[in-house]
C-alpha positions as CSV (number, residue, x, y, z in Angstrom):
1,M,0.0,0.0,0.0
2,Q,1.3,3.4,-1.0
3,I,1.5,5.9,1.9
4,K,1.7,9.6,1.0
5,K,3.3,12.4,3.0
6,G,0.8,13.8,5.4
7,D,-1.2,10.4,5.8
8,W,-2.1,9.4,9.3
9,V,-0.2,6.1,10.2
10,K,0.9,4.0,13.1
11,I,4.6,3.1,13.4
12,H,6.4,0.5,15.5
13,R,10.0,0.5,16.7
14,I,12.1,-1.5,19.1
15,I,13.5,0.8,21.7
16,L,15.6,-1.7,23.6
17,T,16.4,-5.3,22.7
18,S,16.0,-7.9,25.5
19,E,19.9,-7.8,25.8
20,Q,19.9,-4.0,26.4
21,R,17.3,-4.1,29.2
22,A,18.4,-2.9,32.6
23,P,19.6,-5.6,35.0
24,Q,17.1,-4.6,37.8
25,V,14.2,-5.2,35.4
26,P,12.1,-8.3,36.4
27,E,13.1,-11.6,34.7
28,D,10.0,-12.0,32.6
29,T,10.3,-8.3,31.4
30,K,14.0,-8.8,30.5
31,K,13.1,-11.6,28.1
32,V,11.2,-9.3,25.7
33,P,12.2,-6.0,23.9
34,L,10.9,-2.6,24.9
35,E,8.7,-1.6,22.0
36,M,7.0,1.6,20.9
37,W,3.9,2.2,18.8
38,V,3.2,5.8,17.7
39,K,0.5,7.5,15.5
40,G,1.4,10.5,13.5
41,F,1.5,12.1,10.1
42,A,4.0,10.5,7.6
43,Q,6.7,13.1,6.8
44,S,7.5,11.5,3.4
45,D,6.0,9.1,0.8
46,S,6.5,5.4,1.8
47,K,4.8,2.0,1.8
48,L,3.3,-0.2,4.5
49,G,6.2,-2.0,6.3
50,E,8.8,0.6,5.4
51,E,10.5,2.9,7.8
52,V,9.2,6.5,8.0
53,T,9.4,9.5,10.2
54,V,6.0,10.7,11.6
55,K,5.0,14.0,13.3
56,T,2.7,13.3,16.2
57,I,-0.2,15.6,17.3
58,T,2.1,17.0,20.0
59,G,4.8,17.9,17.3
60,R,7.2,15.1,18.2
61,L,9.1,13.5,15.4
62,E,9.5,9.6,15.7
63,T,10.8,7.1,13.2
64,G,9.7,3.5,12.8
65,K,8.2,0.9,10.4
66,I,4.6,1.7,9.2
67,V,2.3,-1.0,10.6
68,E,-1.1,0.6,9.9
69,F,-2.7,3.2,7.6
70,N,-5.4,5.4,9.2
71,P,-5.2,3.5,12.4
72,T,-8.3,3.0,14.5
73,Y,-8.7,2.6,18.2
74,S,-9.5,-0.9,19.4
75,H,-11.6,0.3,22.3
76,S,-14.8,0.6,20.3
77,F,-15.0,4.4,19.8
78,G,-15.4,3.6,16.0
79,N,-13.3,3.9,12.9
80,F,-10.8,6.7,12.1
81,V,-12.5,9.9,11.0
82,P,-10.1,12.3,9.2
83,E,-12.5,15.3,9.7
84,L,-12.4,14.9,13.5
85,L,-8.6,14.8,13.6
86,Q,-8.4,18.1,11.7
87,I,-11.1,19.7,13.9
88,G,-8.9,18.9,17.0
89,I,-5.9,20.6,15.3
90,D,-8.0,23.6,14.2
91,L,-9.6,23.9,17.7
92,K,-6.1,24.1,19.4
93,D,-5.1,26.8,17.0
94,I,-8.3,28.8,17.7
95,L,-8.0,28.4,21.5
96,F,-4.2,28.7,21.9
97,G,-2.8,30.2,18.8
98,G,-3.5,32.9,16.1
99,D,-2.7,36.5,16.0
100,V,-3.4,38.9,18.9
101,D,-6.0,40.8,16.9
102,E,-8.1,37.7,16.4
103,R,-9.1,37.5,20.1
């Protein structure tokens, strides 16, 4: 699947392998890697399974392999709605940004 710059995706990255885990970590935890999943806007064109940098809603840049396009939440709030994502961004600009004369 082709991913375009600006598409909403979920990425995955191994932060620490099991060998890199701290010695004080419980034994069952040491056996598995420390993993990260992050949702954000792709910063370049890519494909599912390829590595890409994303920009999160909070503005962080993270890099990892794309595991999902337009990821949905698994806690039953429904499918991804692009319009709601943009409304949240626009609302933050209205409430916390903009020019002084717009208030």
